[in-house]
C-alpha positions as CSV (number, residue, x, y, z in Angstrom):
1,M,100.6,84.2,70.7
2,N,99.5,83.3,74.2
3,I,101.0,85.6,76.8
4,P,101.6,84.0,80.2
5,R,100.1,85.9,83.2
6,P,98.2,88.3,80.8
7,E,96.2,90.1,83.5
8,Y,97.0,93.7,84.5
9,P,99.6,93.3,87.3
10,R,98.8,96.4,89.4
11,P,95.0,96.2,90.3
12,Q,95.0,99.3,92.4
13,M,96.4,101.6,89.8
14,R,95.1,100.6,86.3
15,R,95.5,102.4,83.0
16,D,94.0,101.4,79.7
17,C,97.1,102.2,77.6
18,W,99.6,99.4,78.5
19,Q,101.6,96.6,76.9
20,N,102.3,93.3,78.6
21,L,105.9,92.2,77.9
22,N,105.6,88.7,79.3
23,G,106.4,85.8,77.0
24,Q,109.6,84.9,75.1
25,W,112.8,86.8,76.0
26,E,116.4,86.0,75.0
27,F,118.3,84.7,78.0
28,E,121.8,83.8,79.1
29,I,123.4,82.6,82.4
30,D,126.5,84.6,83.4
31,H,128.3,82.4,86.0
32,G,131.4,84.5,85.9
33,L,129.7,87.8,86.4
34,S,131.5,89.0,83.3
35,G,128.6,90.0,81.0
36,K,129.1,93.7,81.3
37,E,132.8,93.4,80.4
38,R,131.8,91.2,77.4
39,G,129.2,93.8,76.3
40,L,126.0,91.8,76.8
41,Q,124.2,95.0,77.4
42,N,124.7,95.8,73.7
43,A,124.6,92.2,72.3
44,D,122.5,91.5,69.2
45,H,121.4,88.2,70.7
46,L,121.7,86.0,73.9
47,K,122.3,82.3,73.8
48,D,118.9,80.9,75.0
49,M,115.2,81.7,75.3
50,I,113.1,81.9,78.5
51,T,109.4,82.4,79.2
52,V,109.0,85.5,81.4
53,P,107.8,86.0,84.1
54,F,108.9,82.6,85.3
55,C,112.3,82.3,87.0
56,P,114.9,80.1,85.2
57,E,114.8,77.5,88.0
58,S,111.2,76.8,87.2
59,E,109.8,74.3,84.6
60,L,107.4,76.9,83.2
61,S,110.4,79.1,82.2
62,G,111.6,76.5,79.7
63,I,115.0,76.5,81.4
64,G,114.7,74.5,84.6
65,Y,118.3,75.1,85.8
66,K,118.4,74.5,89.5
67,D,122.0,75.3,90.4
68,F,123.2,78.7,91.7
69,M,123.3,81.5,89.1
70,R,125.4,84.5,90.1
71,C,124.0,86.6,87.3
72,V,121.5,86.2,84.4
73,W,120.7,88.3,81.4
74,Y,117.5,89.0,79.5
75,R,116.9,90.7,76.2
76,K,113.7,91.6,74.3
77,E,113.1,93.7,71.2
78,V,109.8,95.7,71.6
79,T,108.0,97.4,68.7
80,L,105.9,100.4,69.7
81,S,102.7,100.9,67.7
82,P,102.4,104.0,65.5
83,A,99.9,105.5,68.0
84,W,102.5,105.1,70.8
85,V,105.3,106.7,68.6
86,S,103.0,109.6,67.7
87,A,102.1,110.1,71.4
88,V,105.7,110.2,72.5
89,E,106.5,112.7,69.7
90,A,103.7,114.8,71.1
91,G,105.2,114.8,74.6
92,E,103.7,111.7,76.3
93,R,105.9,109.4,78.4
94,V,106.6,105.6,78.3
95,I,107.1,103.9,81.7
96,L,108.8,100.5,82.0
97,H,107.6,98.5,85.0
98,F,109.0,95.4,86.7
99,G,106.9,93.6,89.3
100,A,109.9,92.0,90.8
101,V,113.5,91.0,89.8
102,D,115.7,89.0,92.2
103,Y,118.0,90.5,93.3
104,Q,119.9,93.5,91.8
105,A,118.7,94.5,88.4
106,T,120.4,96.8,85.9
107,V,118.1,97.8,83.0
108,Y,119.3,99.0,79.7
109,V,117.2,100.5,76.9
110,N,118.8,100.6,73.5
111,G,122.1,99.9,75.1
112,K,121.9,102.8,77.6
113,E,121.6,102.2,81.4
114,A,118.2,103.3,82.5
115,I,118.0,102.2,86.2
116,V,119.7,100.1,88.8
117,H,117.3,98.6,91.4
118,K,118.3,96.5,94.5
119,G,115.7,94.2,96.0
120,G,114.2,90.9,94.9
121,Y,110.6,91.5,96.0
122,S,109.6,95.1,95.4
123,A,108.4,96.6,92.2
124,F,110.2,99.4,90.3
125,S,109.8,101.4,87.2
126,V,111.6,103.9,85.0
127,D,110.7,106.5,82.4
128,I,112.4,105.2,79.3
129,T,111.2,108.0,77.0
130,P,114.7,109.6,76.8
131,Y,116.2,106.2,75.6
132,L,113.6,105.6,72.8
133,N,114.5,105.9,69.1
134,G,111.4,105.5,66.9
135,E,109.3,102.4,67.1
136,K,112.1,99.9,68.2
137,A,113.2,99.5,71.8
138,V,115.7,96.8,72.9
139,I,115.3,96.1,76.6
140,T,118.1,94.3,78.3
141,V,118.2,93.3,82.0
142,C,121.2,92.1,84.0
143,A,120.1,90.5,87.3
144,E,122.7,89.7,89.9
145,D,121.9,87.3,92.8
146,D,124.1,86.2,95.6
147,L,122.0,85.0,98.6
148,R,125.0,83.3,100.1
149,S,126.5,86.7,100.8
150,H,124.0,87.1,103.6
151,K,123.5,90.7,102.5
152,Q,120.2,90.2,100.7
153,P,116.8,89.1,102.0
154,A,116.1,85.8,100.3
155,G,113.4,84.1,102.5
156,K,113.0,80.3,102.1
157,Q,115.4,80.1,99.1
158,S,117.9,77.4,99.8
159,D,121.5,78.4,100.5
160,K,122.7,74.9,99.6
161,F,122.6,73.2,96.2
162,H,119.6,71.0,97.2
163,S,116.4,72.0,99.0
164,Y,116.4,70.9,102.6
165,G,114.2,71.2,105.8
166,C,112.1,74.4,105.3
167,Y,114.4,75.8,102.6
168,Y,113.2,75.4,99.0
169,T,114.2,76.0,95.3
170,R,115.7,79.4,94.6
171,T,114.4,82.1,92.4
172,T,116.8,84.2,90.2
173,G,116.0,87.1,88.0
174,I,112.6,88.2,86.7
175,W,109.6,86.5,88.5
176,Q,106.7,89.0,88.1
177,T,105.2,90.7,85.1
178,V,107.1,93.2,83.0
179,W,105.0,95.8,81.2
180,L,105.0,99.2,79.4
181,E,102.6,102.0,80.2
182,R,102.0,105.2,78.3
183,V,101.1,108.3,80.3
184,P,100.7,112.0,79.7
185,C,103.5,114.4,80.5
186,N,101.8,115.2,83.8
187,Y,100.5,112.1,85.5
188,I,99.6,110.4,88.7
189,T,102.5,108.5,90.3
190,N,100.8,107.0,93.3
191,Y,98.1,107.4,95.9
192,R,97.4,106.5,99.5
193,V,94.0,105.6,101.0
194,Y,93.2,106.4,104.6
195,P,89.7,104.9,105.3
196,D,87.6,106.6,107.9
197,A,85.0,104.0,108.6
198,D,83.5,105.7,111.7
199,N,82.6,108.7,109.6
200,S,81.7,107.0,106.4
201,A,84.5,108.8,104.6
202,V,87.9,108.4,103.1
203,R,91.0,110.6,102.8
204,I,93.1,110.1,99.7
205,S,96.6,111.5,99.2
206,V,97.4,111.7,95.5
207,M,101.0,112.1,94.3
208,T,101.5,113.7,90.9
209,S,104.3,114.7,88.6
210,G,102.9,118.1,87.7
211,N,100.1,120.5,88.0
212,A,96.5,120.1,86.8
213,P,92.9,119.8,88.0
214,L,92.3,116.5,89.9
215,T,88.9,114.8,90.1
216,V,88.4,111.8,92.3
217,K,85.2,109.7,92.1
218,A,84.1,106.8,94.3
219,F,81.6,104.2,93.2
220,Y,79.9,101.3,94.9
221,E,78.5,98.6,92.6
222,G,78.5,101.2,89.8
223,R,76.7,103.9,91.8
224,L,78.5,107.2,92.3
225,V,78.8,107.7,96.1
226,A,81.3,110.6,96.2
227,Q,83.1,113.1,93.9
228,K,85.4,116.0,94.4
229,T,87.6,118.2,92.1
230,V,90.6,120.1,93.5
231,A,93.6,121.9,92.1
232,A,96.6,119.5,92.3
233,F,100.2,120.5,92.3
234,R,103.4,118.5,91.9
235,G,103.9,116.3,94.9
236,Q,101.0,115.4,97.2
237,T,97.4,116.6,97.2
238,D,94.8,115.4,99.8
239,V,91.2,114.8,98.9
240,Y,88.6,114.0,101.5
241,L,85.5,112.2,100.3
242,E,82.3,111.8,102.4
243,L,80.6,108.6,101.2
244,A,76.8,108.6,100.5
245,E,76.7,104.9,101.2
246,K,78.6,102.9,104.0
247,H,79.7,99.4,103.1
248,L,82.3,97.9,105.5
249,W,85.1,95.6,104.4
250,E,84.7,92.6,106.6
251,L,85.8,89.0,106.8
252,G,84.3,87.1,103.9
253,E,82.9,90.3,102.4
254,G,85.3,92.5,100.5
255,R,82.7,95.2,99.5
256,L,85.2,97.2,97.6
257,Y,84.6,100.7,96.4
258,D,85.9,101.6,92.9
259,L,88.0,104.8,92.4
260,Q,88.4,106.9,89.3
261,F,91.1,109.5,89.1
262,T,91.3,112.2,86.4
263,F,94.4,114.4,86.5
264,G,94.6,116.5,83.4
265,E,94.8,114.0,80.6
266,D,95.7,111.1,82.9
267,K,93.0,108.6,83.9
268,V,93.6,106.0,86.6
269,D,91.3,103.4,88.1
270,G,91.6,101.9,91.5
271,Y,89.7,100.7,94.6
272,F,89.6,100.7,98.4
273,G,88.0,99.0,101.3
274,L,86.3,100.8,104.2
275,R,87.5,99.4,107.4
276,S,89.3,100.2,110.7
277,I,91.9,98.2,112.6
278,R,93.1,98.7,116.2
279,M,94.3,96.8,119.3
280,E,92.4,97.2,122.5
281,G,93.8,95.5,125.5
282,M,94.4,91.9,124.4
283,K,91.9,92.1,121.5
284,F,92.3,92.7,117.8
285,L,89.4,94.9,116.6
286,L,88.2,95.0,113.0
287,N,85.6,97.8,112.5
288,G,85.4,98.0,116.3
289,K,84.4,94.3,116.5
290,N,86.6,91.8,118.3
291,V,87.9,89.3,115.8
292,F,90.0,86.2,116.4
293,Q,92.6,85.7,113.8
294,R,92.3,82.1,112.5
295,L,95.3,82.2,110.2
296,V,97.4,79.7,108.2
297,L,101.0,80.0,107.1
298,D,101.2,80.5,103.3
299,Q,104.6,80.2,101.7
300,G,103.7,81.3,98.2
301,F,105.5,78.5,96.3
302,Y,104.2,76.6,93.3
303,P,105.5,73.2,91.9
304,D,105.9,74.5,88.3
305,G,106.5,78.2,88.8
306,I,108.4,78.3,92.1
307,Y,107.7,81.9,93.3
308,T,105.3,82.6,90.4
309,A,101.8,81.3,90.2
310,P,101.2,79.6,86.8
311,N,98.0,81.7,86.3
312,E,95.6,83.9,88.2
313,E,93.3,81.0,89.0
314,A,96.1,79.5,91.2
315,L,96.2,82.7,93.3
316,I,92.4,82.5,93.9
317,H,92.5,78.8,94.6
318,D,95.0,79.2,97.4
319,I,92.6,81.5,99.2
320,E,89.6,79.2,98.5
321,I,91.3,76.1,99.9
322,S,92.3,78.1,103.1
323,L,88.7,79.2,103.5
324,A,87.5,75.7,103.0
325,A,89.6,74.6,106.0
326,G,88.0,77.3,108.2
327,F,90.8,79.9,108.2
328,N,90.0,83.6,107.8
329,G,93.4,84.7,106.7
330,A,97.1,84.0,106.4
331,R,100.6,84.9,107.3
332,L,102.2,85.5,104.0
333,H,105.4,84.0,105.1
334,E,109.0,85.0,104.2
335,K,107.9,86.4,100.9
336,A,106.3,89.6,99.6
337,F,103.3,88.3,97.6
338,E,102.4,89.8,94.3
339,P,99.7,92.6,94.1
340,R,97.3,90.3,92.2
341,F,97.1,87.9,95.1
342,L,96.5,90.8,97.5
343,Y,93.7,92.0,95.2
344,H,91.9,88.8,95.6
345,C,92.4,88.9,99.4
346,D,90.8,92.3,99.3
347,R,88.0,91.1,97.1
348,M,87.2,88.0,99.2
349,G,87.5,89.6,102.6
350,Y,90.6,87.5,103.5
351,M,93.0,89.1,106.1
352,V,96.8,88.8,105.8
353,W,100.0,90.0,107.4
354,G,102.5,91.7,105.2
355,E,106.0,90.2,105.7
356,Q,109.4,90.5,104.1
357,A,111.7,87.6,103.2
358,N,114.5,88.3,105.7
359,W,116.1,84.9,106.0
360,N,119.6,84.7,104.6
361,L,120.1,88.3,105.8
362,D,122.7,88.8,108.5
363,V,120.8,90.9,111.1
364,T,123.7,90.8,113.6
365,R,125.2,93.8,111.9
366,Y,123.8,97.3,111.7
367,E,124.6,97.3,107.9
368,A,121.5,95.0,107.6
369,V,119.5,98.2,107.7
370,D,121.1,99.4,104.5
371,W,120.5,96.0,102.9
372,F,116.9,95.6,104.1
373,L,115.2,98.9,104.8
374,P,114.9,100.6,101.4
375,E,113.2,97.5,99.9
376,W,110.9,97.1,103.0
377,M,109.9,100.8,102.6
378,E,109.1,100.2,98.9
379,L,106.9,97.2,99.9
380,V,105.0,99.1,102.6
381,E,104.4,101.8,100.1
382,R,103.3,99.4,97.4
383,D,100.9,97.5,99.6
384,F,99.6,100.3,101.9
385,N,96.2,100.5,100.2
386,H,95.2,96.9,100.5
387,P,92.5,96.5,103.1
388,S,93.3,92.8,103.5
389,I,96.6,93.7,105.1
390,V,95.9,94.0,108.8
391,G,99.5,94.2,110.1
392,W,103.2,94.4,109.2
393,C,106.0,92.1,110.2
394,P,109.3,93.0,108.6
395,L,111.4,90.2,110.2
396,N,110.8,86.5,111.1
397,E,112.8,84.5,113.6
398,T,116.0,86.5,113.8
399,W,118.3,83.9,115.1
400,D,122.0,84.6,115.8
401,F,124.5,84.3,113.1
402,N,128.0,82.8,113.4
403,G,127.9,83.2,117.2
404,R,126.9,86.9,116.9
405,Q,123.6,88.1,118.5
406,Q,121.0,90.0,116.5
407,C,121.5,93.8,116.4
408,N,118.6,95.3,118.4
409,G,119.1,98.6,116.6
410,V,118.1,96.9,113.4
411,H,114.8,95.8,114.9
412,T,114.1,99.1,116.5
413,M,114.7,101.1,113.3
414,L,112.6,98.7,111.2
415,Y,109.7,99.0,113.7
416,Q,110.0,102.8,114.0
417,V,110.1,103.3,110.2
418,T,107.2,101.0,109.6
419,K,105.1,102.8,112.2
420,A,106.1,106.2,110.8
421,M,105.0,105.1,107.3
422,D,101.8,103.5,108.6
423,P,100.5,104.3,112.0
424,T,97.1,102.7,111.1
425,R,98.2,99.0,111.5
426,P,100.0,97.0,114.2
427,C,103.6,96.1,113.7
428,I,105.5,93.0,115.0
429,D,109.2,93.7,114.9
430,T,110.2,90.1,114.4
431,S,107.9,87.1,114.4
432,G,108.8,84.6,117.1
433,N,112.0,85.9,118.5
434,Y,113.8,88.0,119.7
435,H,111.4,90.9,120.2
436,V,112.8,94.3,120.9
437,I,109.8,96.6,120.3
438,T,106.5,95.3,119.2
439,D,102.7,96.0,119.2
440,I,101.9,92.3,119.6
441,F,104.0,89.6,121.4
442,D,103.9,86.7,119.0
443,V,105.5,83.3,119.6
444,H,106.3,80.2,117.6
445,D,105.5,77.0,119.4
446,Y,105.9,73.5,117.8
447,D,105.1,71.5,120.9
448,Q,103.4,68.4,119.5
449,N,101.8,67.4,122.9
450,P,98.4,69.1,123.3
451,E,98.5,68.8,127.1
452,T,101.9,70.5,127.7
453,F,101.0,73.0,124.9
454,K,97.7,73.9,126.7
455,A,99.4,74.2,130.1
456,R,101.8,76.8,128.9
457,Y,99.0,79.1,127.7
458,D,96.8,78.3,130.7
459,E,99.5,80.0,132.8
460,L,99.0,83.1,130.6
461,M,95.3,83.0,131.1
462,E,95.5,82.5,134.9
463,K,98.5,84.7,135.8
464,G,98.8,87.2,132.9
465,E,102.4,85.9,132.3
466,F,104.0,82.8,130.9
467,D,107.4,81.1,130.5
468,I,108.7,82.1,127.1
469,S,111.9,80.1,127.3
470,F,110.5,77.6,124.7
471,N,110.6,80.5,122.2
472,C,114.3,81.2,122.6
473,G,117.6,79.6,121.9
474,K,119.4,77.2,124.3
475,G,122.1,79.6,125.5
476,P,122.3,80.6,129.2
477,N,121.3,84.2,128.5
478,D,118.7,83.6,125.7
479,T,115.7,83.8,128.0
480,L,116.8,87.3,129.1
481,R,116.9,88.7,125.6
482,H,113.2,89.4,125.3
483,T,110.5,89.5,128.0
484,Y,106.8,89.4,127.9
485,K,105.4,92.8,129.1
486,G,101.7,92.2,128.9
487,E,101.2,92.8,125.1
488,P,98.5,91.1,123.2
489,V,99.5,87.5,122.4
490,F,99.5,85.9,119.0
491,V,100.7,82.3,118.5
492,S,101.8,83.0,115.0
493,E,103.3,79.5,114.3
494,Y,102.1,76.2,115.8
495,G,101.3,72.7,114.7
496,G,103.5,71.8,111.7
497,I,102.2,68.2,112.1
498,K,103.9,65.9,109.6
499,W,101.7,63.9,107.3
500,D,103.5,62.5,104.2
501,V,101.2,61.1,101.5
502,S,104.2,60.3,99.2
503,G,106.3,58.1,101.5
504,G,109.5,60.0,100.7
505,A,112.4,59.1,103.0
506,E,113.8,62.7,102.9
507,N,110.6,64.5,103.7
508,W,110.6,66.9,106.7
509,G,108.2,68.3,109.3
510,Y,108.1,69.2,113.0
511,G,108.5,66.6,115.8
512,T,107.3,63.1,115.5
513,G,104.4,62.7,113.1
514,P,101.2,60.8,114.0
515,Q,100.7,57.2,112.9
516,T,97.1,57.4,111.9
517,E,94.7,59.9,110.4
518,E,92.7,59.9,113.6
519,E,95.8,60.7,115.7
520,F,96.5,63.6,113.4
521,I,93.1,65.0,113.7
522,Q,93.1,64.6,117.5
523,R,96.5,66.3,117.8
524,Y,95.2,69.2,115.6
525,R,92.0,69.5,117.6
526,G,93.9,69.5,120.9
527,L,96.5,72.1,119.9
528,T,93.9,74.4,118.3
529,Q,91.3,74.2,121.0
530,A,94.0,75.1,123.6
531,L,94.3,78.5,121.8
532,L,90.7,79.1,121.0
533,C,89.7,78.5,124.6
534,N,92.2,80.9,126.0
535,D,90.8,84.4,126.6
536,K,94.3,86.1,126.5
537,I,95.1,85.0,122.9
538,C,94.0,87.1,120.0
539,G,94.9,84.8,117.2
540,F,96.7,81.7,115.8
541,C,98.5,80.8,112.7
542,Y,98.8,77.1,111.8
543,T,101.8,75.7,109.9
544,Q,100.9,75.3,107.1
545,L,98.4,75.4,104.3
546,Y,100.2,73.1,101.8
547,D,103.4,71.1,101.6
548,V,106.3,72.7,99.9
549,E,108.8,70.3,98.2
550,Q,110.2,68.2,101.1
551,E,108.3,69.9,103.9
552,T,105.2,67.8,104.5
553,N,103.3,69.5,107.3
554,G,100.6,71.0,105.0
555,L,96.9,70.2,105.2
556,Y,97.1,70.0,101.4
557,T,99.8,68.5,99.2
558,Y,102.2,70.7,97.2
559,H,99.7,70.3,94.3
560,R,96.9,71.5,96.6
561,V,95.2,68.1,97.0
562,P,93.5,67.8,100.4
563,K,95.1,65.2,102.7
564,F,92.0,64.9,104.8
565,D,88.3,65.9,104.8
566,M,88.6,69.7,105.2
567,A,85.1,69.9,106.8
568,I,86.7,68.4,109.9
569,F,89.3,71.1,110.2
570,K,86.8,73.8,109.4
571,E,84.6,72.6,112.2
572,I,87.6,72.8,114.6
573,N,88.8,76.2,113.4
574,I,85.5,78.2,113.3
575,A,84.6,77.4,116.9
576,K,84.1,80.6,118.9
577,A,87.2,81.8,120.6
578,A,87.1,82.7,124.3
579,I,88.4,86.2,123.6
580,E,85.6,86.9,121.1
581,D,82.5,88.8,122.3
């Protein structure tokens, strides 16, 4: 039987002994949210079948149901091999992992509740050993989803029946790989990598569930370049490795080091990239070198899988088509992308910003911290080790809601917690508006006129200040709600030039689209050169890489077909920026 998405889902923490649970699961929609009362957690069967890890809205799932689903149920009978059963009887543990389930998941094993997890984008796991009974394990998942409550981050998932504007088809339930993993009684639970590029070294904090000797080895292209053995105790143990060879993670060159951990009987493989990031004045520095961020907006949607790529090749292809257009990275927009995608960003030297899907969340109330923060912390922890991630941005365009202004305390706390968890990367509190506390002042500017667009940023270049009213609402006090204080400037959304190759009447984009291909290219060239030629701007992010459903401002179609000769855009994008050395 072919298993969809068969690759190991967590590249930075790999074990040999695992079982992929993707494929056919029993499935049932629970519109009335009555499944628990009806005993579906103990049901012998559910009504339908679904292909995991694809959401029921997608065609690849075999369901293709596009309306709202308040709750969905999954059921799968798993048979453990005799070797697994014997290992469990000898004291080993079985961990059940979920890459992501949207939104609140209750997991039952053999009818008993094992875990409840809230958050549609972060991974979670549970030790199911206490619930096992011999070789058979029945795994049942109840996934509740109510994005119209405005209490859950849902990103670009439409809050109406149909997709519209820049809102697209929803995702409900399981949408990333589910797998089992067998571990010893004492095992490694996580690790953090702190690269020290200046000193050709790396500090690694290893979290363990017990006490045992810990050996950490680093390799480069198969050559052992560092090794250390220490006594490790339950909790955190720090290991500092001086590397015999220095190979920097750079744009276009991942140069990853392999890691091997041995903790008692537990063996884990991982990797890291050796690089440094810091801001200096108006400049973004990678390994001490001034680098202009030539980014593109990537929404992470797929025609057949919605939130889930149909295969690993599709993940790689999205990076390849971005590089072909002359971009060196992406804003991963309103979605936390899966670790396999980030792995390929790491491997290919492709820088990205980590973001959460805050749209549909009501940030005008302080309760939003409770709804948002725990999952955001899980995501920062999950993705901390990826060298491709060069900054964090928990929120995006926090517009007012029902006449209420954003709660500045929400922004402040999210920024402060992010910086406490990771002081090594810059953090933007909310992309676009309204900034409260931020390391970089980023703006979204969809002015389609290259001349007026350029004049705005020429003022920044000439005076060190600029009118940011274009980046605010239309109320009388909106321009007073955030002010530019001399921070580095990043135009993190611009362009969005409409170009519809399908001729659909309902298609959407920013402003008035050009009439000819030449007009499109000239508009793109004028807008982009205005930013490249400005020595006060450290980066741009063009909207967007590919169309998504009715939104037609991509350089590629939704099926990733180029609309133009990408060599033209590459020539425009790779021109030297004024701020670069």
